[in-house]
Structure formats: structure tokens, C-alpha cells
LOGUTI-926530 format. One record per residue (C-alpha): residue number from 0; x, y, z; residue in one letter. Coordinates in Angstrom, 3 decimals. Layout:
% LOGUTI-926530
   nr         u         v         w  rest
  NUM         X         Y         Z     a
...
% end
This chain:
% LOGUTI-926530
   nr         u         v         w  rest
    0    13.932    -4.365   -25.859     x
    1    12.012    -7.132   -24.058     x
    2    10.660    -9.876   -26.306     x
    3     7.054   -10.821   -25.604     x
    4     7.110   -14.320   -24.129     x
    5     4.018   -13.648   -22.022     x
    6     0.976   -13.152   -24.251     x
    7     0.928   -16.782   -25.393     x
    8    -0.018   -17.795   -21.832     x
    9    -3.005   -15.470   -21.483     x
   10    -5.604   -17.903   -22.829     x
   11    -4.562   -20.399   -20.139     x
   12    -5.207   -18.125   -17.164     x
   13    -7.930   -19.648   -14.956     x
   14    -8.002   -17.309   -11.982     x
   15    -7.084   -13.620   -11.874     x
   16    -3.439   -13.554   -13.008     x
   17    -0.693   -11.002   -13.618     x
   18     2.391   -11.966   -15.602     x
   19     5.194    -9.380   -15.743     x
   20     8.649    -9.323   -17.317     x
   21    10.943    -6.504   -16.263     x
   22    14.487    -5.175   -16.591     x
   23    16.031    -2.345   -14.543     x
   24    19.295    -0.970   -15.959     x
   25    21.296     1.278   -13.630     x
   26    24.455     3.326   -14.142     x
   27    26.137     5.357   -11.415     x
   28    29.323     7.402   -11.227     x
   29    30.489     9.292    -8.117     x
   30    33.246    11.907    -8.113     x
   31    34.557    13.045    -4.717     x
   32    36.943    15.995    -4.770     x
   33    38.145    15.090    -8.233     x
   34    38.495    11.361    -7.570     x
   35    36.147     8.772    -9.026     x
   36    35.084     6.663    -6.039     x
   37    32.165     4.789    -7.632     x
   38    31.768     3.466   -11.154     x
   39    29.066     0.827   -11.409     x
   40    26.492    -0.425   -13.845     x
   41    23.993    -3.200   -13.307     x
   42    21.109    -4.931   -15.007     x
   43    18.473    -6.685   -12.931     x
   44    15.681    -8.509   -14.693     x
   45    13.380   -11.471   -14.770     x
   46     9.745   -12.462   -14.686     x
   47     7.071   -12.673   -11.988     x
   48     3.539   -13.971   -11.724     x
   49     0.773   -13.271    -9.241     x
   50    -2.454   -15.271    -8.993     x
   51    -5.520   -14.354    -6.899     x
   52    -7.727   -17.032    -5.415     x
   53   -10.378   -16.682    -2.719     x
   54    -8.934   -13.519    -1.188     x
   55    -5.226   -14.289    -1.204     x
   56    -2.424   -13.919    -3.733     x
   57     0.162   -16.459    -4.751     x
   58     3.363   -14.856    -6.017     x
   59     6.521   -16.205    -7.606     x
   60     9.452   -14.721    -9.503     x
   61    12.563   -15.895   -11.288     x
   62    15.570   -14.324   -12.970     x
   63    15.384   -16.527   -16.088     x
   64    13.303   -14.842   -18.776     x
   65    12.718   -17.695   -21.197     x
   66     9.820   -19.902   -22.264     x
   67    10.697   -22.376   -19.526     x
   68    11.305   -19.632   -16.972     x
   69     7.897   -18.070   -17.582     x
   70     6.153   -21.431   -17.350     x
   71     7.965   -22.256   -14.104     x
   72     7.072   -18.944   -12.442     x
   73     3.443   -19.111   -13.563     x
   74     3.096   -22.654   -12.244     x
   75     4.686   -21.735    -8.893     x
   76     2.436   -18.705    -8.423     x
   77    -0.644   -20.808    -9.181     x
   78     0.438   -23.477    -6.675     x
   79     1.095   -20.776    -4.068     x
   80    -2.368   -19.295    -4.615     x
   81    -4.008   -22.697    -4.182     x
   82    -1.985   -23.335    -1.013     x
   83    -2.801   -19.920     0.469     x
   84    -6.493   -20.238    -0.350     x
   85    -6.646   -23.657     1.291     x
   86    -4.924   -22.610     4.513     x
   87    -6.100   -18.996     4.904     x
   88    -9.618   -19.686     3.616     x
   89   -10.831   -16.085     3.330     x
   90   -13.601   -17.121     0.935     x
   91   -13.744   -13.741    -0.776     x
   92   -15.352   -13.212    -4.187     x
   93   -13.262   -12.647    -7.317     x
   94   -11.779    -9.194    -7.823     x
   95   -14.050    -6.811    -9.775     x
   96   -13.451    -6.697   -13.504     x
   97   -11.380    -3.880   -14.986     x
   98   -11.315    -1.964   -18.259     x
   99    -9.430    -3.842   -20.937     x
  100    -6.909    -2.407   -23.356     x
  101    -3.401    -2.675   -24.691     x
  102    -1.018     0.200   -24.046     x
  103     2.161     0.377   -26.064     x
  104     5.326     2.351   -25.557     x
  105     5.188     6.126   -25.097     x
  106     9.009     6.315   -25.006     x
  107    11.026     4.023   -27.255     x
  108    13.899     2.054   -25.699     x
  109    17.223     2.743   -27.350     x
  110    20.749     1.436   -27.297     x
  111    22.478     1.686   -23.956     x
  112    24.484     4.872   -23.457     x
  113    28.163     4.167   -22.685     x
  114    29.331     4.409   -19.092     x
  115    32.019     6.789   -20.323     x
  116    29.348     9.424   -20.993     x
  117    28.497     9.592   -17.299     x
  118    32.165     9.516   -16.308     x
  119    33.071    12.390   -18.632     x
  120    30.071    14.457   -17.578     x
  121    30.656    14.040   -13.835     x
  122    34.375    14.700   -14.220     x
  123    33.797    17.888   -16.220     x
  124    31.217    19.208   -13.746     x
  125    33.606    18.466   -10.898     x
  126    36.368    20.423   -12.658     x
  127    33.990    23.326   -13.283     x
  128    33.199    23.468    -9.571     x
  129    36.840    23.237    -8.504     x
  130    37.915    25.993   -10.900     x
  131    35.113    28.433   -10.143     x
  132    34.204    28.160    -6.467     x
  133    37.117    28.860    -4.175     x
  134    35.649    28.577    -0.673     x
  135    34.651    24.930    -0.661     x
  136    36.021    22.348     1.733     x
  137    34.510    19.411    -0.157     x
  138    32.528    18.652    -3.288     x
  139    30.830    15.621    -4.769     x
  140    29.161    14.981    -8.125     x
  141    26.957    11.971    -8.834     x
  142    25.744    11.010   -12.320     x
  143    22.992     8.414   -12.345     x
  144    20.669     6.807   -14.859     x
  145    17.886     4.280   -14.317     x
  146    15.971     2.728   -17.209     x
  147    12.965     0.539   -16.356     x
  148    11.216    -1.609   -18.954     x
  149     8.168    -3.790   -18.231     x
  150     5.899    -6.118   -20.179     x
  151     2.590    -6.863   -18.434     x
  152    -0.113    -9.354   -19.376     x
  153    -3.198    -9.719   -17.159     x
  154    -6.224   -11.979   -17.223     x
  155    -8.549    -9.033   -16.737     x
  156    -7.548    -5.436   -17.428     x
  157    -5.047    -3.710   -19.674     x
  158    -1.869    -5.262   -21.025     x
  159     1.040    -2.869   -21.410     x
  160     4.607    -2.325   -22.551     x
  161     6.221     0.297   -20.325     x
  162     9.584     2.008   -20.626     x
  163    10.777     4.873   -18.469     x
  164    14.312     6.328   -18.472     x
  165    15.296     8.640   -15.610     x
  166    18.581    10.566   -15.641     x
  167    19.876    12.600   -12.722     x
  168    22.936    14.507   -11.579     x
  169    23.406    15.335    -7.881     x
  170    25.853    17.988    -6.714     x
  171    26.927    18.308    -3.063     x
  172    28.925    21.356    -1.936     x
  173    30.452    21.794     1.530     x
  174    32.083    24.830     3.128     x
  175    33.104    25.751     6.668     x
  176    31.948    28.620     8.832     x
  177    34.479    30.908    10.494     x
  178    34.257    28.762    13.614     x
  179    34.980    25.559    11.656     x
  180    31.473    24.122    11.427     x
  181    30.802    22.371     8.081     x
  182    27.715    23.448     6.146     x
  183    26.432    21.605     3.089     x
  184    23.917    22.061     0.302     x
  185    22.978    19.770    -2.533     x
  186    20.829    19.949    -5.619     x
  187    19.498    17.363    -8.034     x
  188    19.207    18.022   -11.743     x
  189    17.370    16.097   -14.425     x
  190    14.335    13.860   -14.643     x
  191    12.495    11.847   -17.278     x
  192    14.599    11.075   -20.346     x
  193    17.857     9.581   -21.571     x
  194    21.065    11.003   -20.130     x
  195    22.342    12.695   -23.276     x
  196    18.937    14.254   -23.905     x
  197    18.587    15.670   -20.392     x
  198    22.237    16.741   -20.132     x
  199    23.475    17.870   -23.563     x
  200    26.624    19.373   -22.009     x
  201    27.985    20.185   -18.534     x
  202    27.809    23.929   -19.185     x
  203    24.004    23.668   -19.075     x
  204    24.281    23.420   -15.262     x
  205    26.331    26.603   -14.845     x
  206    23.534    28.958   -13.817     x
  207    22.046    26.564   -11.273     x
  208    25.478    25.775    -9.843     x
  209    26.115    29.498    -9.363     x
  210    22.865    29.775    -7.416     x
  211    23.736    26.716    -5.313     x
  212    27.165    28.109    -4.419     x
  213    25.772    31.558    -3.616     x
  214    23.172    29.954    -1.331     x
  215    25.898    27.953     0.415     x
  216    27.921    31.118     1.052     x
  217    24.864    32.767     2.586     x
  218    24.249    29.707     4.737     x
  219    27.905    29.808     5.785     x
  220    27.247    33.253     7.276     x
  221    23.843    32.235     8.603     x
  222    22.237    32.768    11.978     x
  223    20.277    30.462    14.236     x
  224    16.494    30.528    13.989     x
  225    14.338    31.320    17.005     x
  226    12.575    28.203    18.221     x
  227     8.802    28.215    18.351     x
  228     5.655    28.519    16.277     x
  229     6.168    30.941    13.384     x
  230     4.554    32.123    10.191     x
  231     6.523    30.406     7.443     x
  232     6.564    30.145     3.699     x
  233     7.435    26.713     2.344     x
  234     9.241    26.675    -1.006     x
  235     7.382    24.623    -3.673     x
  236     9.920    21.783    -3.395     x
  237     9.285    21.539     0.323     x
  238     5.517    21.733    -0.134     x
  239     5.816    18.824    -2.560     x
  240     7.850    16.821    -0.067     x
  241     5.231    17.502     2.600     x
  242     2.458    16.425     0.220     x
  243     4.236    13.129    -0.362     x
  244     5.636    12.231     3.042     x
  245     3.220    13.663     5.590     x
  246    -0.053    13.472     3.672     x
  247     0.334    11.075     0.754     x
  248     1.321     8.025     2.760     x
  249    -1.586     8.490     5.180     x
  250    -4.075     8.242     2.293     x
  251    -2.694     5.096     0.668     x
  252    -5.571     2.686     1.193     x
  253    -3.464    -0.135     2.637     x
  254    -2.087     2.259     5.262     x
  255    -5.608     3.577     5.858     x
  256    -6.683     0.020     6.655     x
  257    -3.697    -0.165     9.009     x
  258    -5.135     2.714    11.055     x
  259    -3.705     5.917     9.587     x
  260    -5.084     9.290    10.649     x
  261    -6.974     9.517     7.348     x
  262    -9.157     6.505     8.179     x
  263   -11.780     8.542    10.042     x
  264   -11.433    11.770     8.082     x
  265   -12.936    10.942     4.700     x
  266   -15.221    13.785     3.561     x
  267   -14.045    15.885     6.498     x
  268   -11.961    19.038     6.586     x
  269    -8.246    18.319     6.860     x
  270    -6.846    21.583     5.429     x
  271    -7.795    25.152     4.648     x
  272   -10.051    25.649     1.644     x
  273    -7.009    26.895    -0.295     x
  274    -5.512    23.396    -0.331     x
  275    -6.306    20.882    -3.060     x
  276    -4.074    17.876    -3.613     x
  277    -4.017    15.199    -6.315     x
  278    -1.967    12.136    -7.089     x
  279    -1.691    12.579   -10.853     x
  280    -1.331     9.575   -13.132     x
  281     0.410    11.032   -16.166     x
  282    -0.818    14.560   -16.937     x
  283    -1.122    17.529   -14.562     x
  284    -2.531    20.941   -15.438     x
  285    -2.263    20.171   -19.138     x
  286     1.398    19.080   -19.035     x
  287     3.107    15.665   -18.727     x
  288     3.971    14.623   -15.184     x
  289     7.621    14.044   -14.276     x
  290     7.126    10.259   -14.051     x
  291     3.949     9.358   -15.966     x
  292     2.057     6.108   -15.317     x
  293    -0.555     5.025   -17.883     x
  294    -1.211     1.484   -16.656     x
  295    -0.247     0.187   -13.229     x
  296     1.244    -3.229   -12.476     x
  297    -2.187    -4.775   -11.919     x
  298    -3.332    -3.799   -15.410     x
  299    -5.489    -0.906   -14.203     x
  300    -5.672     2.054   -16.560     x
  301    -4.321     4.826   -14.346     x
  302    -6.463     7.806   -13.429     x
  303    -5.898    10.779   -11.160     x
  304    -6.682    10.303    -7.481     x
  305    -8.194    13.515    -6.099     x
  306    -7.103    13.356    -2.465     x
  307    -8.004    16.762    -1.028     x
  308   -10.388    19.228    -2.668     x
  309   -10.748    22.712    -1.180     x
  310    -9.603    21.389     2.189     x
  311   -11.879    18.320     2.260     x
  312   -10.407    14.802     2.181     x
  313   -12.154    13.265    -0.826     x
  314   -10.500     9.947    -1.589     x
  315    -7.671     7.498    -1.030     x
  316    -5.251     5.792    -3.443     x
  317    -6.339     2.228    -4.244     x
  318    -5.167    -1.004    -5.777     x
  319    -7.636    -3.696    -6.871     x
  320    -7.936    -5.372    -3.473     x
  321    -8.468    -2.229    -1.372     x
  322   -10.851    -0.800    -3.965     x
  323   -12.967    -3.924    -3.520     x
  324   -12.867    -3.420     0.259     x
  325   -13.964     0.220     0.017     x
  326   -16.488    -0.544    -2.765     x
  327   -14.918     1.868    -5.217     x
  328   -12.831     1.786    -8.375     x
  329    -9.049     1.226    -8.286     x
  330    -7.003     4.280    -9.223     x
  331    -3.993     2.589   -10.806     x
  332    -1.622     3.043    -7.866     x
  333    -0.290    -0.536    -7.701     x
  334     3.390    -0.420    -8.642     x
  335     6.405    -2.706    -8.307     x
  336     9.992    -1.474    -8.528     x
  337    11.800    -4.693    -9.468     x
  338    10.720    -7.870   -11.245     x
  339    10.856    -9.718    -7.922     x
  340     8.592    -7.218    -6.127     x
  341     4.860    -7.577    -5.698     x
  342     2.855    -4.475    -6.626     x
  343     2.061    -2.214    -3.670     x
  344    -0.015     0.946    -3.431     x
  345     2.447     3.682    -4.312     x
  346     2.207     7.349    -5.171     x
  347     2.898     8.438    -8.733     x
  348     3.007    12.254    -9.060     x
  349     1.601    13.782    -5.878     x
  350     1.135    17.519    -5.698     x
  351    -0.618    20.416    -4.026     x
  352    -2.358    22.488    -6.682     x
  353    -1.305    26.118    -7.284     x
  354    -3.330    29.041    -5.935     x
  355    -3.538    32.715    -6.803     x
  356    -0.955    34.515    -4.646     x
  357     2.320    35.991    -5.883     x
  358     5.498    34.955    -4.118     x
  359     6.578    38.577    -3.526     x
  360     3.245    39.313    -1.866     x
  361     3.568    36.257     0.346     x
  362     6.963    37.380     1.616     x
  363     5.780    40.971     2.044     x
  364     2.878    39.747     4.195     x
  365     5.159    38.438     6.989     x
  366     6.676    40.763     9.592     x
  367     8.604    38.114    11.483     x
  368     8.924    34.589    10.134     x
  369    10.902    32.264     7.887     x
  370    11.169    31.171     4.272     x
  371    11.996    27.441     4.283     x
  372    13.665    26.544     1.001     x
  373    15.220    23.098     1.160     x
  374    14.831    20.047     3.355     x
  375    17.157    17.111     3.897     x
  376    16.249    14.039     5.899     x
  377    12.862    13.741     7.505     x
  378    10.240    11.391     8.772     x
  379     6.485    11.200     9.015     x
  380     4.208     8.581    10.491     x
  381     0.658     7.377     9.966     x
  382    -0.681    10.043    12.332     x
  383     0.553    12.701     9.906     x
  384     3.104    13.919    12.432     x
  385     6.307    14.969    10.680     x
  386     9.803    16.255    11.354     x
  387    11.999    17.496     8.507     x
  388    15.494    18.889     8.674     x
  389    15.977    22.340     7.136     x
  390    19.031    22.539     4.901     x
  391    18.360    26.048     3.623     x
  392    16.100    28.822     4.830     x
  393    15.959    32.565     5.378     x
  394    14.499    34.805     8.013     x
  395    11.758    37.202     6.942     x
  396    11.827    40.599     8.663     x
  397     9.330    43.351     7.916     x
  398     8.240    41.744     4.679     x
  399    11.741    41.185     3.281     x
  400    14.119    38.249     3.123     x
  401    16.925    38.534     5.664     x
  402    19.872    36.371     6.585     x
  403    20.139    32.683     5.881     x
  404    19.593    30.375     8.840     x
  405    21.739    27.510    10.087     x
  406    20.490    23.954     9.838     x
  407    17.461    23.293    12.015     x
  408    14.203    21.364    11.739     x
  409    10.497    21.917    11.280     x
  410     7.748    19.791    12.760     x
  411     4.013    19.525    13.036     x
  412     0.951    17.437    12.291     x
  413     0.153    17.625     8.590     x
  414    -3.631    17.906     8.720     x
  415    -3.426    20.536    11.468     x
  416    -0.651    22.506     9.780     x
  417    -2.526    22.534     6.458     x
  418    -5.503    24.151     8.195     x
  419    -3.300    27.194     8.878     x
  420    -2.499    27.752     5.186     x
  421    -3.734    31.194     4.178     x
  422    -1.765    31.870     0.977     x
  423    -0.824    29.578    -1.933     x
  424     1.403    30.770    -4.773     x
  425     0.366    30.657    -8.412     x
  426     3.451    28.757    -9.607     x
  427     4.232    25.048    -9.649     x
  428     7.498    23.112    -9.245     x
  429     8.066    19.395    -9.723     x
  430    10.778    17.196    -8.228     x
  431    11.504    13.568    -9.127     x
  432    15.080    13.070    -8.020     x
  433    14.554    10.729    -5.091     x
  434    13.071     7.380    -4.197     x
  435    10.131     6.537    -1.962     x
  436    11.060     3.819     0.510     x
  437     7.775     2.106     1.420     x
  438     8.916    -1.531     1.781     x
  439    10.609    -1.369    -1.619     x
  440    12.250     1.505    -3.469     x
  441    10.085     3.371    -5.976     x
  442    10.503     6.343    -8.265     x
  443     7.944     9.074    -7.645     x
  444     7.224    12.657    -8.578     x
  445     6.141    15.317    -6.125     x
  446     5.323    18.961    -6.541     x
  447     3.404    22.023    -5.579     x
  448     3.379    25.775    -5.137     x
  449     4.737    27.754    -2.206     x
  450     2.402    27.849     0.788     x
  451     2.174    30.204     3.785     x
  452     1.396    28.440     7.041     x
  453     2.289    28.147    10.717     x
  454     5.082    25.762    11.681     x
  455     7.145    24.782    14.648     x
  456    10.780    25.555    13.899     x
  457    13.785    24.567    15.967     x
  458    16.463    26.877    17.299     x
  459    20.085    26.596    18.284     x
% end
């Protein structure tokens, strides 16, 4: 556990100052067809300071977390702020004051789990797959844990001690079609918690692995989709991905200031009235979020950012500086992944809210369309235009699921596509297995219900 070497400096802060100590501990094991090809563990830590003066920040970081290391980093950040203020000369007023407080741990750090636990788990899962599923051409199992601990002291705002363990297992299965074309599916398991708590034994994955293999066999026999604009149902995982990639980034206030499509759409309709979307801080619909944030890395007590309400764009996600620009309150979205990173506006747990429709009714309502279940790689830009690959999907014929489809892609413009949504399911799925890549890696949660909409889908 990090020792507090920071608080003693707080009385000496003259300008707005953040002082943060952080350690990221990572373990990773990769099994490929029964062979362990990766076995790594790393610990990256240190201290950083950021000082605001006249409209610019001075930042400095160092890997030595000691009394002298903290003093050195704090002095360098202060000198950088003075230098930047002198040469940039923005002459802006101080940042608005923030609510004070002191937030302690919600999860207690514990002794490091041995690397052998991940090795044994991945090896056993790999053996389970090899013994049970006979039509695979390749398989891969990845066991991964990431524990992040932070101590934050700020001149104005809330101090905090943050600890968040995330444990994940990824399984990739590959088979070949009759004409020799490889098809692949993957699934991530796990989320918030220590590895042995999330994965008590490999057998706990059996049911989900059966489903993954069955889906792969259906995809192996799949057909090509018909290119064009179609009525589609997006699985909750895909709706969550869309919420994050194609909408969420466009409403981060720094990207708004850079000219995103959201800039001129505040308080305007950007979706059907069935769509509401929130970036949740730590609690959603009465339950903990997959990756809760109580205080951000600027010492702002985190609150939910209501982005879209009944189809109307209501707000953006803010840090201190952009909140000052837009004359509003910061939402607690400033986050840094590593000790050497400056906080940026980042999503926390972004989701479309559930509606009232039943999934069976949504499928029954489509005569000729597609059920898009899983996406792979994709991209979206600040216009909201997106293209996602489709790793798993099914045709819908006469209100019933038909054959699986081969890999293809879907595309559209998010705010236009969301206006076509006419059914939203009453369930809710969360996913937190990936990283957001905006300038620096960042853990994030995303979620939502299934939605029925119109999408462009590719063909052969």
C-alpha cells in the first residue's frame, strides 16, 4: 500500500496544485495452443505534480517516490507553470473552487497474487478447450490482472486514496470453413476485483465457453449478409460500444472545443426520444458500475454526466478547465492512466439506458434484417461517423433468427442512426474488458440494452 508522502506538502501550495502518487501492477499470461508464449509481470509507479498558473499547466513526474522525489517533482512542476505563464501569457483567472473532502479506500489493497495462479488458470482453461471442442484450428487463452493504486492531494478539492483491481480472462477460438477460410470468435470474462475472487476455478467458465464454441460453429456455416440499409438489432454489448466510441468521444468537452459534431447540437435532438445516455460515475440504476470513480484526478468529486435525455443532447463531460470555459461545473471526468500521464477528459461508465421492449418482441418485429451480436475492430471520428467490424451476427427472417453471417461491417453516423431507434430492450449489459485509447490507455466501462435501428451493413 502507498505510504502518504504527499499531505505534508499541502500547506505549501501557492497556486492550484495536484500532487499524485501512483502504482500500476500488471500480470499477463498467454497460452497459445497449449504453449505458454507470454509470462510477464510489471510494476510501474512514481509521483507527478501539476500546477496551474494564469491559464496554463506546468507538469512534472518522476519514478522515485520518496521525500526527495516528491519535492523535486513539485518544484519542477511549479517552475514549468511559471515558465509557461510567462511565455504563453493567457492571463486567465484562477480555476473555480471545488467541493472539498477526503475519500478513502472503497476496496482494500491486498498482498500480490502469485503469477502461478494466472499460469495454472490459463493452462487449465486451455486444456478444457482442447479436450472438449474438437473442430478448432487454433485457440488462445489470456489471463490478465491490473491493479491501480493512487494517492491524490490537491490544493482545492477532494483528496483521495484510490485502489482498483481489474481481472480478466480472454478466450479466442478459431475454426475453418469447408472452403478453408478461418473464422474466429473471442470473449472476455471478468471485471472489477482480485483474480481469485473473480475466477474461483476454471470450471466457472464452462457454460460461457460452450456458448462461445456453439456460436463459432454457427459462424463457420454462416452466409454472407446482403449489403445495404437494413433494420437491425444491436446486442447490448454492441450498443455499449457504440455509446462509447461513436457518441461518447464526441461529447468530451476538449473534443467539443476541437470541433466535434456535438459542438453545435447542445439542447438539440440527436436521437429518438427512446434514447437516454449517461456517463455514470460509480453507481448506475441502483447498482455499482463496473469501474467506479468517486474522485477524479483533479480532486473533483465525481458525478454522473447526463449526455442525452429522451433524444436531446443535454451536456458534455468536463474537467476543471473546460468547465470554466463553458461556465458550468466539472463532472469528474479528468483521469490519468499512469503516474507520468496528465489527467485528460475520459469516460468512466458510459451507457444507453434500458427501455421497455422485450428482446423476443424486437426480433419478432423484423421481417428481413439482422441481429448484430459482437463487434471487433472499429473506428469513429469527431463527426460521429463510425465503421465497426461484425464478428458475430444472425439474419432475421419473418421474425425469427436465421443463419449466422460471415464477418462484415456496419457503418453510419451516430446521431443520425440513433434517430432511427424505435425499440429499446428492458435489460442492461455492462462490459469493461478493454481499454480506451485516447492519447493514453484508460480503463472504462460501457453498457446498454439492445436497440432496434437502421444500419448500413456490408456484404460479400
